[in-house]
OpenMM code with the backbone's topology and positions (N, CA, C; nanometers):
from openmm import Vec3, app, unit

residues = "MET THR VAL SER THR LEU GLU GLY ALA PRO ASP ALA GLY ALA ALA ALA ALA LYS TYR VAL VAL GLY ALA GLU MET CYS PRO TYR ARG LEU VAL LEU GLU HIS VAL THR SER ARG TRP GLY VAL LEU VAL LEU ILE GLN LEU LEU ASP ARG PRO HIS ARG PHE SER GLU LEU ARG ARG ALA ILE GLY ARG VAL SER GLU LYS MET LEU THR GLN THR LEU GLN THR LEU GLU ARG ASP GLY LEU VAL HIS ARG ASP ALA LYS PRO VAL ILE PRO PRO ARG VAL ASP TYR SER LEU THR ASP LEU GLY HIS GLU ALA ALA ARG GLN VAL ARG ASP LEU ALA LEU TRP THR GLU ARG ARG MET ALA ASP VAL GLU ARG ALA ARG LYS ALA TYR ASP ASP ALA LYS ARG SER".split()
positions = [
    Vec3(0.5222, 3.3598, 1.4119),
    Vec3(0.5927, 3.2332, 1.3718),
    Vec3(0.5445, 3.1806, 1.2324),
    Vec3(0.6170, 3.1370, 1.1412),
    Vec3(0.5597, 3.0944, 1.0114),
    Vec3(0.5695, 2.9380, 1.0157),
    Vec3(0.4834, 2.8860, 0.9437),
    Vec3(0.4867, 2.7347, 0.9312),
    Vec3(0.6137, 2.6656, 0.9220),
    Vec3(0.6995, 2.7204, 0.8384),
    Vec3(0.8271, 2.6674, 0.8045),
    Vec3(0.9246, 2.6551, 0.9290),
    Vec3(0.8761, 2.7395, 1.0316),
    Vec3(0.9648, 2.7322, 1.1442),
    Vec3(0.9203, 2.6451, 1.2601),
    Vec3(0.8053, 2.5667, 1.2310),
    Vec3(0.7509, 2.4805, 1.3262),
    Vec3(0.8462, 2.3626, 1.3325),
    Vec3(0.8697, 2.3024, 1.4524),
    Vec3(0.9600, 2.1960, 1.4715),
    Vec3(0.8893, 2.0771, 1.4070),
    Vec3(0.9844, 2.0026, 1.3282),
    Vec3(0.9404, 1.8831, 1.2523),
    Vec3(0.8505, 1.9184, 1.1245),
    Vec3(0.8123, 2.0382, 1.0988),
    Vec3(0.7448, 2.0605, 0.9806),
    Vec3(0.8422, 2.0734, 0.8406),
    Vec3(0.7892, 1.9985, 0.7498),
    Vec3(0.8651, 2.0107, 0.6235),
    Vec3(0.8930, 2.1365, 0.5753),
    Vec3(1.0150, 2.1682, 0.5127),
    Vec3(1.0420, 2.2971, 0.4636),
    Vec3(0.9739, 2.2990, 0.3337),
    Vec3(0.8800, 2.3919, 0.3187),
    Vec3(0.8011, 2.3973, 0.1958),
    Vec3(0.8583, 2.5086, 0.1085),
    Vec3(0.9579, 2.5738, 0.1485),
    Vec3(1.0423, 2.6672, 0.0573),
    Vec3(0.9924, 2.8124, 0.1004),
    Vec3(1.0101, 2.9088, 0.0240),
    Vec3(0.9764, 3.0451, 0.0212),
    Vec3(0.8338, 3.0808, 0.0543),
    Vec3(0.7576, 2.9978, -0.0398),
    Vec3(0.6240, 3.0254, -0.0592),
    Vec3(0.5412, 2.9936, 0.0926),
    Vec3(0.5997, 2.8857, 0.1842),
    Vec3(0.5431, 2.8658, 0.3039),
    Vec3(0.5760, 3.0008, 0.4001),
    Vec3(0.6808, 3.0564, 0.3858),
    Vec3(0.7277, 3.1655, 0.4813),
    Vec3(0.6292, 3.2779, 0.4788),
    Vec3(0.5441, 3.2915, 0.3689),
    Vec3(0.4443, 3.4033, 0.3598),
    Vec3(0.3341, 3.3684, 0.4542),
    Vec3(0.2965, 3.2557, 0.5085),
    Vec3(0.1821, 3.2324, 0.5786),
    Vec3(0.2184, 3.2107, 0.7340),
    Vec3(0.1563, 3.2944, 0.8004),
    Vec3(0.1743, 3.2983, 0.9566),
    Vec3(0.0607, 3.2086, 1.0197),
    Vec3(0.1203, 3.1216, 1.0894),
    Vec3(0.0183, 3.0224, 1.1507),
    Vec3(-0.0854, 3.0909, 1.2409),
    Vec3(-0.0496, 3.1891, 1.3339),
    Vec3(-0.1303, 3.2625, 1.4173),
    Vec3(-0.2145, 3.3552, 1.3401),
    Vec3(-0.2017, 3.3805, 1.2223),
    Vec3(-0.2818, 3.4767, 1.1626),
    Vec3(-0.4203, 3.4258, 1.1357),
    Vec3(-0.5159, 3.4979, 1.1498),
    Vec3(-0.6610, 3.4494, 1.1559),
    Vec3(-0.6911, 3.3946, 1.0155),
    Vec3(-0.6419, 3.4419, 0.9093),
    Vec3(-0.6935, 3.3715, 0.7795),
    Vec3(-0.5747, 3.2925, 0.7258),
    Vec3(-0.4840, 3.2569, 0.7866),
    Vec3(-0.3878, 3.1828, 0.7386),
    Vec3(-0.4409, 3.0532, 0.6769),
    Vec3(-0.3990, 3.0261, 0.5479),
    Vec3(-0.4470, 2.8833, 0.4942),
    Vec3(-0.4295, 2.7602, 0.5763),
    Vec3(-0.3196, 2.7589, 0.6325),
    Vec3(-0.2654, 2.6404, 0.7113),
    Vec3(-0.3593, 2.6241, 0.8361),
    Vec3(-0.3910, 2.7351, 0.9011),
    Vec3(-0.4843, 2.7354, 1.0024),
    Vec3(-0.6241, 2.6972, 0.9749),
    Vec3(-0.6598, 2.7384, 0.8588),
    Vec3(-0.8031, 2.6812, 0.8036),
    Vec3(-0.8181, 2.5409, 0.7799),
    Vec3(-0.7056, 2.4907, 0.7211),
    Vec3(-0.6952, 2.3591, 0.6995),
    Vec3(-0.6906, 2.2771, 0.8167),
    Vec3(-0.6111, 2.3098, 0.9130),
    Vec3(-0.6050, 2.2468, 1.0524),
    Vec3(-0.7301, 2.2562, 1.1093),
    Vec3(-0.8158, 2.3650, 1.1096),
    Vec3(-0.9421, 2.3625, 1.1704),
    Vec3(-1.0231, 2.2620, 1.0925),
    Vec3(-1.0271, 2.2658, 0.9729),
    Vec3(-1.1229, 2.1676, 0.9022),
    Vec3(-1.0770, 2.0157, 0.9345),
    Vec3(-0.9604, 1.9829, 0.9436),
    Vec3(-0.9050, 1.8435, 0.9762),
    Vec3(-0.9324, 1.8205, 1.1232),
    Vec3(-0.9263, 1.9015, 1.2105),
    Vec3(-0.9320, 1.8726, 1.3484),
    Vec3(-1.0705, 1.9110, 1.4059),
    Vec3(-1.1641, 1.9531, 1.3052),
    Vec3(-1.2917, 1.9803, 1.3711),
    Vec3(-1.3711, 1.8587, 1.4289),
    Vec3(-1.4769, 1.8869, 1.5096),
    Vec3(-1.5390, 1.7760, 1.5829),
    Vec3(-1.5933, 1.6607, 1.4641),
    Vec3(-1.6425, 1.6998, 1.3673),
    Vec3(-1.6851, 1.6053, 1.2666),
    Vec3(-1.5789, 1.5705, 1.1567),
    Vec3(-1.4900, 1.6516, 1.1306),
    Vec3(-1.3817, 1.6324, 1.0454),
    Vec3(-1.3068, 1.5142, 1.0800),
    Vec3(-1.2641, 1.5216, 1.2110),
    Vec3(-1.1907, 1.4026, 1.2746),
    Vec3(-1.2658, 1.2751, 1.2403),
    Vec3(-1.3801, 1.2673, 1.2835),
    Vec3(-1.4560, 1.1463, 1.2740),
    Vec3(-1.4921, 1.0957, 1.1295),
    Vec3(-1.5025, 1.1974, 1.0395),
    Vec3(-1.5267, 1.1576, 0.9057),
    Vec3(-1.3970, 1.1111, 0.8461),
    Vec3(-1.2927, 1.1674, 0.8741),
    Vec3(-1.1591, 1.1122, 0.8091),
    Vec3(-1.1319, 0.9766, 0.8807),
    Vec3(-1.1546, 0.9621, 0.9930),
    Vec3(-1.1192, 0.8202, 1.0444),
    Vec3(-1.2122, 0.7150, 1.0046),
    Vec3(-1.3312, 0.7602, 0.9913),
    Vec3(-1.4208, 0.6544, 0.9444),
    Vec3(-1.4021, 0.6193, 0.7835),
    Vec3(-1.3589, 0.7179, 0.7115),
    Vec3(-1.3315, 0.6922, 0.5763),
    Vec3(-1.2031, 0.6262, 0.5494),
    Vec3(-1.1131, 0.6069, 0.6469),
    Vec3(-0.9884, 0.5309, 0.6381),
    Vec3(-1.0048, 0.3842, 0.5861),
    Vec3(-1.1174, 0.3417, 0.6417),
    Vec3(-1.1392, 0.1942, 0.6168),
    Vec3(-1.1800, 0.1566, 0.4776),
    Vec3(-1.2827, 0.2389, 0.4306),
    Vec3(-1.3471, 0.2027, 0.2916),
    Vec3(-1.4178, 0.3247, 0.2642),
    Vec3(-1.4735, 0.3462, 0.1306),
    Vec3(-1.5623, 0.4445, 0.0911),
    Vec3(-1.6945, 0.4131, 0.1729),
    Vec3(-1.7736, 0.5128, 0.1849),
    Vec3(-1.9057, 0.5169, 0.2531),
    Vec3(-2.0044, 0.5903, 0.1726),
    Vec3(-2.1359, 0.5514, 0.1627),
    Vec3(-2.2455, 0.6279, 0.1187),
    Vec3(-2.2747, 0.7289, 0.2340),
    Vec3(-2.3382, 0.8276, 0.2083),
    Vec3(-2.3835, 0.9383, 0.2979),
    Vec3(-2.4531, 0.8836, 0.4290),
    Vec3(-2.5431, 0.8060, 0.3941),
    Vec3(-2.6309, 0.7548, 0.5126),
    Vec3(-2.5664, 0.6586, 0.5969),
    Vec3(-2.4817, 0.5798, 0.5313),
    Vec3(-2.3859, 0.4779, 0.6302),
    Vec3(-2.2887, 0.5553, 0.6953),
    Vec3(-2.2210, 0.6596, 0.6363),
    Vec3(-2.1273, 0.7500, 0.7097),
    Vec3(-2.2006, 0.8181, 0.8247),
    Vec3(-2.3045, 0.8670, 0.8027),
    Vec3(-2.3928, 0.9294, 0.9014),
    Vec3(-2.4197, 0.8431, 1.0284),
    Vec3(-2.4541, 0.7130, 0.9963),
    Vec3(-2.4941, 0.6176, 1.0958),
    Vec3(-2.3591, 0.5755, 1.1679),
    Vec3(-2.2428, 0.5515, 1.1076),
    Vec3(-2.1246, 0.5224, 1.1637),
    Vec3(-2.0669, 0.6267, 1.2491),
    Vec3(-2.0947, 0.7442, 1.2247),
    Vec3(-2.0325, 0.8670, 1.3084),
    Vec3(-2.1385, 0.8938, 1.4262),
    Vec3(-2.2640, 0.8950, 1.3926),
    Vec3(-2.3585, 0.8954, 1.5033),
    Vec3(-2.3712, 1.0373, 1.5491),
    Vec3(-2.4884, 1.0839, 1.5815),
    Vec3(-2.5141, 1.2117, 1.6412),
    Vec3(-2.4731, 1.3254, 1.5813),
    Vec3(-2.4496, 1.3111, 1.4308),
    Vec3(-2.4285, 1.4272, 1.3445),
    Vec3(-2.5441, 1.4500, 1.2792),
    Vec3(-2.5828, 1.5746, 1.2517),
    Vec3(-2.7068, 1.6242, 1.1652),
    Vec3(-2.6546, 1.6028, 1.0227),
    Vec3(-2.7662, 1.6031, 0.9451),
    Vec3(-2.7378, 1.5868, 0.8044),
    Vec3(-2.6645, 1.7145, 0.7532),
    Vec3(-2.7101, 1.8303, 0.8045),
    Vec3(-2.6620, 1.9490, 0.7562),
    Vec3(-2.5112, 1.9624, 0.7921),
    Vec3(-2.4745, 1.9095, 0.9174),
    Vec3(-2.3464, 1.9288, 0.9690),
    Vec3(-2.2421, 1.8207, 0.8837),
    Vec3(-2.2979, 1.7217, 0.8561),
    Vec3(-2.2204, 1.6093, 0.7718),
    Vec3(-2.1968, 1.6602, 0.6334),
    Vec3(-2.2944, 1.7119, 0.5784),
    Vec3(-2.2854, 1.7737, 0.4500),
    Vec3(-2.1938, 1.8885, 0.4346),
    Vec3(-2.1911, 1.9713, 0.5201),
    Vec3(-2.0950, 2.0959, 0.5375),
    Vec3(-1.9479, 2.0326, 0.5575),
    Vec3(-1.9395, 1.9383, 0.6429),
    Vec3(-1.7949, 1.8734, 0.6750),
    Vec3(-1.7572, 1.7972, 0.5525),
    Vec3(-1.8281, 1.7351, 0.4737),
    Vec3(-1.7959, 1.6699, 0.3630),
    Vec3(-1.7516, 1.7681, 0.2326),
    Vec3(-1.8268, 1.8740, 0.2311),
    Vec3(-1.8101, 1.9723, 0.1322),
    Vec3(-1.6685, 2.0477, 0.1547),
    Vec3(-1.6498, 2.0772, 0.2922),
    Vec3(-1.5324, 2.1350, 0.3285),
    Vec3(-1.3951, 2.0577, 0.3060),
    Vec3(-1.4094, 1.9228, 0.3371),
    Vec3(-1.3130, 1.8336, 0.3290),
    Vec3(-1.2896, 1.8009, 0.1635),
    Vec3(-1.3981, 1.8072, 0.0994),
    Vec3(-1.3828, 1.7906, -0.0462),
    Vec3(-1.3126, 1.9057, -0.1120),
    Vec3(-1.3469, 2.0232, -0.0704),
    Vec3(-1.2883, 2.1447, -0.1320),
    Vec3(-1.1408, 2.1489, -0.0916),
    Vec3(-1.0934, 2.1112, 0.0259),
    Vec3(-0.9698, 2.0984, 0.0598),
    Vec3(-0.8699, 1.9936, 0.0049),
    Vec3(-0.9519, 1.9041, -0.0832),
    Vec3(-0.8796, 1.7980, -0.1585),
    Vec3(-0.8542, 1.6688, -0.0679),
    Vec3(-0.9359, 1.6560, 0.0299),
    Vec3(-0.9091, 1.5487, 0.1424),
    Vec3(-1.0130, 1.4358, 0.1037),
    Vec3(-1.1397, 1.4631, 0.0524),
    Vec3(-1.2334, 1.3715, 0.0310),
    Vec3(-1.2899, 1.3823, -0.1119),
    Vec3(-1.3246, 1.2574, -0.1715),
    Vec3(-1.3624, 1.2450, -0.3110),
    Vec3(-1.5005, 1.2176, -0.2968),
    Vec3(-1.5908, 1.3037, -0.3852),
    Vec3(-1.7257, 1.2606, -0.3873),
    Vec3(-1.7583, 1.2023, -0.5297),
    Vec3(-1.8020, 1.0758, -0.5289),
    Vec3(-1.8553, 1.0072, -0.6571),
    Vec3(-1.9826, 0.9969, -0.6603),
    Vec3(-2.0526, 1.0741, -0.7440),
    Vec3(-2.1902, 1.0729, -0.7651),
    Vec3(-2.2244, 0.9842, -0.9032),
    Vec3(-2.2905, 0.8746, -0.8710),
    Vec3(-2.3266, 0.7905, -0.9891),
    Vec3(-2.4474, 0.8308, -1.0495),
    Vec3(-2.4581, 0.8361, -1.1860),
    Vec3(-2.5838, 0.8787, -1.2433),
    Vec3(-2.6803, 0.7483, -1.2569),
    Vec3(-2.7428, 0.7286, -1.1509),
    Vec3(-2.8284, 0.6017, -1.1602),
    Vec3(-2.9553, 0.6537, -1.0663),
    Vec3(-3.0565, 0.5781, -1.0893),
    Vec3(-3.1822, 0.6082, -1.0158),
    Vec3(-3.1968, 0.5022, -0.9188),
    Vec3(-3.2375, 0.5140, -0.7828),
    Vec3(-3.1964, 0.6532, -0.7232),
    Vec3(-3.0572, 0.6933, -0.7128),
    Vec3(-3.0272, 0.8146, -0.7007),
    Vec3(-2.8883, 0.8648, -0.7084),
    Vec3(-2.8043, 0.7869, -0.6130),
    Vec3(-2.6930, 0.7625, -0.6382),
    Vec3(-2.5863, 0.7051, -0.5344),
    Vec3(-2.4569, 0.7935, -0.5474),
    Vec3(-2.4287, 0.8417, -0.4114),
    Vec3(-2.3050, 0.9085, -0.3887),
    Vec3(-2.2116, 0.8333, -0.2924),
    Vec3(-2.0979, 0.8107, -0.3216),
    Vec3(-1.9948, 0.7363, -0.2496),
    Vec3(-1.8876, 0.8391, -0.2097),
    Vec3(-1.8451, 0.8516, -0.0647),
    Vec3(-1.7334, 0.9392, -0.0343),
    Vec3(-1.6118, 0.8584, -0.0124),
    Vec3(-1.5141, 0.9044, -0.0495),
    Vec3(-1.3701, 0.8207, -0.0089),
    Vec3(-1.2582, 0.9159, 0.0124),
    Vec3(-1.1540, 0.8764, 0.0559),
    Vec3(-1.0322, 0.9719, 0.0749),
    Vec3(-0.9648, 0.9665, -0.0435),
    Vec3(-0.8979, 1.0913, -0.0648),
    Vec3(-0.7957, 1.1161, -0.1723),
    Vec3(-0.6643, 1.0661, -0.1137),
    Vec3(-0.5572, 1.0632, -0.1785),
    Vec3(-0.4422, 1.0331, -0.1312),
    Vec3(-0.3958, 1.1356, -0.0159),
    Vec3(-0.4050, 1.2682, -0.0516),
    Vec3(-0.3899, 1.3609, 0.0567),
    Vec3(-0.4905, 1.3322, 0.1865),
    Vec3(-0.6016, 1.2953, 0.1658),
    Vec3(-0.6870, 1.2692, 0.2705),
    Vec3(-0.6434, 1.1551, 0.3504),
    Vec3(-0.5978, 1.0452, 0.2789),
    Vec3(-0.5497, 0.9273, 0.3508),
    Vec3(-0.4329, 0.9640, 0.4416),
    Vec3(-0.3468, 1.0613, 0.4043),
    Vec3(-0.2436, 1.0986, 0.4711),
    Vec3(-0.2953, 1.1747, 0.6053),
    Vec3(-0.3841, 1.2687, 0.5715),
    Vec3(-0.4301, 1.3490, 0.6802),
    Vec3(-0.5093, 1.2547, 0.7947),
    Vec3(-0.5774, 1.1711, 0.7452),
    Vec3(-0.6605, 1.0613, 0.8272),
    Vec3(-0.5835, 0.9712, 0.9155),
    Vec3(-0.4651, 0.9414, 0.8530),
    Vec3(-0.3597, 0.8545, 0.9422),
    Vec3(-0.3107, 0.9488, 1.0523),
    Vec3(-0.2911, 1.0677, 1.0208),
    Vec3(-0.2357, 1.1566, 1.1326),
    Vec3(-0.3311, 1.1746, 1.2314),
    Vec3(-0.4687, 1.1995, 1.1998),
    Vec3(-0.5757, 1.2192, 1.2939),
    Vec3(-0.5954, 1.0993, 1.3678),
    Vec3(-0.5941, 0.9833, 1.3048),
    Vec3(-0.6306, 0.8497, 1.3612),
    Vec3(-0.5134, 0.8202, 1.4807),
    Vec3(-0.3796, 0.8693, 1.4371),
    Vec3(-0.2707, 0.8473, 1.5394),
    Vec3(-0.2912, 0.9302, 1.6609),
    Vec3(-0.3475, 1.0567, 1.6594),
    Vec3(-0.3781, 1.1349, 1.7623),
    Vec3(-0.4964, 1.0850, 1.8321),
    Vec3(-0.6035, 1.0212, 1.7801),
    Vec3(-0.6971, 0.9639, 1.8502),
    Vec3(-0.6769, 0.8383, 1.9304),
    Vec3(-0.5759, 0.7616, 1.8779),
    Vec3(-0.5300, 0.6408, 1.9366),
    Vec3(-0.4481, 0.6787, 2.0537),
    Vec3(-0.3637, 0.7921, 2.0443),
    Vec3(-0.2871, 0.8404, 2.1442),
    Vec3(-0.3809, 0.8882, 2.2662),
    Vec3(-0.4809, 0.9335, 2.2297),
    Vec3(-0.5809, 0.9905, 2.3235),
    Vec3(-0.6503, 0.8805, 2.4031),
    Vec3(-0.6757, 0.7665, 2.3262),
    Vec3(-0.7241, 0.6471, 2.3950),
    Vec3(-0.6312, 0.5800, 2.4894),
    Vec3(-0.5031, 0.5788, 2.4311),
    Vec3(-0.3942, 0.5077, 2.5303),
    Vec3(-0.3709, 0.5918, 2.6510),
    Vec3(-0.3709, 0.7281, 2.6412),
    Vec3(-0.3348, 0.8136, 2.7539),
    Vec3(-0.4530, 0.8778, 2.8318),
    Vec3(-0.5818, 0.8168, 2.7937),
    Vec3(-0.6922, 0.8791, 2.8659),
    Vec3(-0.6963, 0.8567, 3.0214),
    Vec3(-0.6317, 0.7541, 3.0605),
    Vec3(-0.6197, 0.7405, 3.2286),
    Vec3(-0.5354, 0.8471, 3.2826),
    Vec3(-0.4324, 0.8802, 3.1946),
    Vec3(-0.3268, 0.9876, 3.2503),
    Vec3(-0.3976, 1.1174, 3.2462),
    Vec3(-0.4791, 1.1427, 3.1456),
    Vec3(-0.5590, 1.2756, 3.1417),
    Vec3(-0.6546, 1.2733, 3.2645),
    Vec3(-0.7316, 1.1745, 3.2956),
    Vec3(-0.8291, 1.1670, 3.3894),
    Vec3(-0.7677, 1.1873, 3.5251),
    Vec3(-0.6314, 1.1200, 3.5531),
    Vec3(-0.5618, 1.1537, 3.6874),
    Vec3(-0.5255, 1.3137, 3.6895),
    Vec3(-0.4809, 1.3590, 3.5726),
    Vec3(-0.4467, 1.5145, 3.5812),
    Vec3(-0.5739, 1.5859, 3.6109),
    Vec3(-0.6829, 1.5741, 3.5431),
    Vec3(-0.7989, 1.6382, 3.5666),
    Vec3(-0.8448, 1.6220, 3.7341),
    Vec3(-0.8342, 1.5019, 3.7665),
    Vec3(-0.8786, 1.4800, 3.9088),
    Vec3(-0.7744, 1.5647, 3.9978),
    Vec3(-0.6488, 1.5689, 3.9751),
    Vec3(-0.5468, 1.6319, 4.0572),
    Vec3(-0.5877, 1.7908, 4.0451),
    Vec3(-0.5996, 1.8339, 3.9323),
    Vec3(-0.6515, 1.9719, 3.9074),
    Vec3(-0.7635, 2.0188, 3.9747),
    Vec3(-0.8644, 1.9341, 3.9630),
    Vec3(-0.9848, 1.9752, 4.0345),
    Vec3(-0.9794, 1.9658, 4.1796),
    Vec3(-0.9070, 1.8642, 4.2317),
    Vec3(-0.8813, 1.8449, 4.3868),
    Vec3(-0.7996, 1.9730, 4.4399),
    Vec3(-0.7038, 2.0135, 4.3508),
    Vec3(-0.6260, 2.1275, 4.3931),
    Vec3(-0.7155, 2.2711, 4.3800),
    Vec3(-0.7998, 2.2849, 4.3094),
    Vec3(-0.8866, 2.4081, 4.2819),
    Vec3(-0.9947, 2.4097, 4.4221),
    Vec3(-1.0194, 2.2843, 4.4573),
    Vec3(-1.1228, 2.2775, 4.5742),
    Vec3(-1.0474, 2.3097, 4.7028),
    Vec3(-0.9230, 2.3036, 4.7155),
    Vec3(-0.8582, 2.3039, 4.8396),
    Vec3(-0.8393, 2.4598, 4.8611),
] * unit.nanometer
topology = app.Topology()
chain = topology.addChain("A")
for resn in residues:
    res = topology.addResidue(resn, chain)
    for name in ("N", "CA", "C"):
        topology.addAtom(name, app.Element.getBySymbol(name[0]), res)
């Protein structure tokens, strides 16, 4: 299946047809992994409100190591979703914000997170029913 055949996916023309979503190295798949990674989701949602410095972003997300946050920010920056603004002052000041593309992705991820929050009771019921059926 190509990305252009996904239901609701915008037709990106002939160029999109060369990428196969299921292919291990498909660029679409890699970006999807970056955006929906454990820390990628949280970074994108947190940056929707406003730019953050590294330390405040780390505190806001919680339980993320400095190394993982750095890697996540670099990956999202490389994908064009996050902008890194290093100010030439002492001590150094670096602010992270979303690009226009990042805002678009972050809104999509936030909507999924809000859906999860709204439907969590249904998920818990389904889990309980599944577990009960497995025990029987």
